[in-house]
N, C-alpha and C positions, 0 to 999 in steps of 0.2 A: 580410453586406451591407456595402457601402462606398458612402457617399454624400458627394459633394463639396460644400463651401461655395463655390459658383461653378463655373466651368468650367475653372479653371487645372489643368493636369496635375501641377503640383508639381515640374517639372523644367525650369526655364528654362536658357538657355545661360550667362547671366552671373549674378553674385551680385545685382546691382541688379534689383529687381523679380521675382526668381525666387520661385516658390512653395515652400511647405513641406508636407510630409506629416506628419500627427500621428496616432498610433495610441492607441486606448483598448481595454481589455478590455470585454466586454459586462456592463454593470451591470444588476442586476435591477430597480432602481427606475424606474417610469414617469417619463418626462420628462427623464431624464439625458442621453440621446443628443441631444435637441433643444437642451438647455442648452449642451453643449460645442460644438455647431456654432454656436450663437449667440455664444459667447465668441470663437471663431475668426473669425467674420464681423466682429466688432467691432475686430479688429486691422487697422490701416490701412497698416502699413508693407510688408506683402506679403500675398499670398493664401495662406490656410492650408486645406489639404484634410484633413478629418477622416475617418478610417476607424474604424468600429466593428467590432471583431474577435470574433465569436462563436467558440465552440469552445475548444481548448487554446491559450489566448493565450500562455502562457509559451513553449511549444514553437514556435509560429508566430514569435514575436519572435526567439527564439534563432537560428532558421534565417535569418530576414530580415536580421539584423545582419551576416551573413557575405556579403551581396550588396550590390550598388549600387542595388537596387530597393526597399530597406527604408525604414523611416520616418526622418525627420529628428529628430522629437521623439516620444517614446513613453513610455507608462507602464511602470514596473517595480515588481514586488511583492517585498517582503522585502529581504534582503541582496543587495548588488551585486557581491560579490567576483569572481565569474566574469567578468562583463562588464568590470570594472576591470582585472583582471589580463590579460584577453584583449585589452586595448586597444580595446574596442568602444564605450566612452563617453568623453565629454570632461569636463574639470574645470569645475565650475560654482561654485567657491568665490567668485569675484569677484561673481557674480550674487546670491548669497545673503548675502554678508558683512555688508551694512548692517543686516540684521535677523536674523542667524544666532541670536543669543541668545533671540530671541522664538519660535523654533520649539521644540516639545516635544523635548527632547534624547534621550528614549528612542527616538523614531522617526527622529531625525536620525542617530543613531550607526550603524545598519546601512548608511547611505549615505555614510559617511565613512571614508576610508582614507588613512593616512599624512598626516593633517592636512588633507586636501583633501575637499571635498564633491562627490559625483558624481551626486547626484539630489536634487531639491527635493521634500520631502514635500507631499502634496496635502491629504488629510483623514485623520483617525485613526479606525480601528475598534478597539474594545476589547471585552473579555469580562469578565463579572462574575457574581456569584451573586445570583439572584432568589429571594426567599422569600415565601410566602403567610403573612401575619401570623396569620390565623385558624387555619390548620392547625398552626402551631407552638404557638399558645396552647392549642388543644385537646389537644395532646400534652404540655402542661406544660413546654415548653422555650423558652429564649430564643434569639434570633438568634445563631448561633455566631460567636465571636470568635477561637477557636483551632482548630487542626486536630482536636484531641481532642474539642472541643465539637461540631464538625461531625459527627464519627463518632457521638457519643452522640445528637445531635439526630436524625440520619437514622435511627438504630436505633429511637429512641423513637417517631417518627412511623410507621415501617414496621410497628409492632406494632398500629396502629390501623386498623381497617376494611381497605379495599383500597388505600389511598393509600401509595405508596412515599415514602421520605424524601428521596431525591436523584436527579436525572437529570443524568448527565454525558455523555449520548450512548448510543446503542444498543450501542456496543462497550465500555461501562464507563469511558469517559474516555481510552482509549488515544490516539485521534486528536486530541482537542481539548486535553488538559491540557498536553502537551509538557513544558517545563521549569518550569511554574508551581509545582508542589509543591517543587521545588528552591529557587526564589527565596523561597518562603514559609519555607523552612528556613534562610534567610540565605546561600544559596549562589548559583551561577549556572551557566550552560552553559559559558561561556568566561570566564576571569578577566580582569581588566584587564591582566594581564601576558601574556595570550595563551596561557594554559595551561588544561587541563581544570579546570572550576570546581566539580566535584561529587565529587572524590576525597576523600570525607569520610564518616564514619559517619552524620552527620545526613541524608545523602541516602537511605540505606537505610531509616532510621527513617521518614522522610516517605513514601516510596513504600510502605512496609509498611502505613501507615495507609490508603492508598488501597486496598490489597488487602483490608484489614479491612472497608471499606465493602462490597466485593463479597462477601466471605465471610459477612458478617452478613445478606446478602440485603436490604440497605438501598437498593440501587440499582435504579432503574427500567430494565429492559431490554426491548427489543422494542416500543418505543412506535411509534405510527403515523407520526410524523415524528421527525427527529433533533434534536440539541441546538440547532441554529441557529434552529429554529422554536419559539416559546413555547407551542405548543398543549398540551403535556403539563402545564405549570403551570396554564394557563388552564382546562383541562378537569378539573383536580383529580386527575390521575393521580400527581402528585408534589407534595410540599410545598416543595421547593427545586429550582431548575434553574439549571445553568450555561448562559448564552447570551450573546448580544452586545447592545451598546447599541441596535442597530437594532431589537431586539424590544420596546424600552420603550414606544413609542406603542401598540402592539397590546395589551400587557399592561395598560397604564393604562386603555385603552378598555374592556377586558373586566372588570378587577378593581377599578377605581376606586382607593380608598386602601388596599385590602387586599393590599398588597405592599410590600416594601422591597428594597433592594439592598445588597450587601456585596462587598468584595474577597475573593479567595481568602484564607482565614484563615491567619495565621502559625502556626508550629509550637509557639509558646508557650515556646520555650527558645532565644532568640537570633535567631530569624527575625522577619519582619514581613509584613504583608499583601502580596499580590502581585496584579498586574493585567496580563495580556498585552495589548500594544498592537501595532498594525501600521499601515502607511501605504503605499499606492501612492505612488510618486514620479514626477516628470517628469524624464526623462533625455534627453540629446542623443547621437545616434549619431556615432561617430567617422568613419563612412564617408559621412556627409552631405556633399554638395558645397557646402553653405551653412551651415557650423557657426556663423559669426558671427551670421547671421540667426536660426538656430535657438536659440542661447543667448539672444539678445535677446527672442525671443518667449516662451521659458520664464520668463525673469525678469519680463516684463510680466504674464504670466498668473498666476504662482504667487508672486510677490513684491510686485508693484505693485498689481494689481487685487484689492484686499481685498474689494470688493463681490462679485466673482465667486467668491472663495474661500468667503465666507459662504453665498452662494447654493448652491454646489455641495455644501457640507457638510450643509445643513439644509433645503433646499427640496424635495428629491426622496426623501430617505431620512432617516436620523437618525444623523449622524456628528459628530465633534468637529473643528473647524478645526485644522489643524496648528500654526497660530500661537497662542501662549498668549493674547495680547492679544485676538484675535478670539474665542476660546472664552469669555473673560470677558465680552465685549460681547454675545454672542448671548442674546437674550431667552429663547429656548427652553431654554437651558441654565443659567438662573439660579436655578431653584427646584426643590425636591423631589428626586426620585430622579435627575433629569438633572444637577442641580448636584452631587450626591454623586458621580455617575459622572465628571464632569470633575475633581473633586478626587482621586478614586482614580487616574485616569490620570496626573495631574500628580505626585502624591506617591508612588505605588506602581508606576507603569508600567514594564514591561520588554518589550523586543522581542528577537526572535532576533538574536544578535550577528552581525557581519559574517563572522566566521571559522567560523560554524556551517554546515557544508556539508551537501549532500543525503545524503552517505554517513554522516555523523555522526548526522543526524536519523533515518535509517532504522535504524541500529544501536540508538539509544536507544529508539525507539518499539517495535521488536521485543522488546527486553528488558522494556519497560514492559508490553507485552501478556502476556508470560509471567509477570510478577510478579502482575499484577492477575487475570488469568483462570485461570492454571494454578497459582498459589501458589508459583511459583519463588522461591528464596531471593534477596532483594534484594541482599545483599552480593556474592554470587557473580555475579549478572547484571551488576551495575554495574562490577565489576572488568573484565569483558569489554568493556563499553562504553568504559571509561576507556582501555583499550589501543587500541581502534579509533579513538577520537577523538584520542588523542595522535598516532597515526600520520597521521591526516588533517591535523592542525595542522602537523606536520613537512612534509608534502607541499605544503601551500599556502604555507607560509613560504619554501619554496625557489624559488617561481616569481618 
């Protein structure tokens, strides 16, 4: 469904007074679509037509950016490397520069290439570990602060009644964990020097411990809903669950004070806690006939209108504003587990790096699946991934 704010077609003849097309993926939270159309209607310098794009948004956008009928301003998720190297987006450094340091740097990095910013982060989504206080207490264990403690706590709980110790998703964590265990081991997917960041024995040790969770039968598998829904924790199927910040209001409503939150625990030998973060960003199409207007609108909405940014982050779902100052000001994020989550995202947040390509992600996740589910040797699997990622890095650097 595509609904316009007004009747402007978005394609005027001249730059003055011409309309803009803005695309969003389909958010699940009620009220979000009305909100973004309200923001667009408040912009007085030109008419902005908002299109809500159900379905495979990333594929739709990739195809549209190759034509003249695509959006002027659009959302983009994750790293922007393909669009940047393909000349499909324009430089937004000047637009964000006055407040660049106020953005969470972990989510700004995947939108930065060669010192220039190509997308303005909108809101932050993050993942963390929820635990039920009473379930851990009944099993005689403390909230885990290291990866070894996580393994031990999950095993201890799983020996009690029918409750499993940990839920990482119905695939055992293959889809959701990504590089989080590597960051917890003090490593990364791609190093600051642009090389493979996990060619290290610590990577195999960390992934081996995730395998141990599976082998110990400590993981909940086959739950009615997957990791993004907190039902498994709320219904007592698991004592600990990896999920997103968006689940916090539902968990708090159901469990009251009988829960806590933690980052993914460090490996206890050189690593530190890790929290995956991500942010949709606002980008401007290089094929737009009105790039100056589009850049001005993106700046107005995601840099200047801090009231809209707070509203978008917290009025329809539960997200963290991408601006650090706005996150600190938000009343909903000042106390309890929500305040802990903001601190985790700021101190321990990591996002998929700009140079982490789809091919690299697939190679790594396939190896992770074989390690966790099949008991494949972590060292051997990771050697193969290192080779593939190294080749990918060489490929993208040549562009």
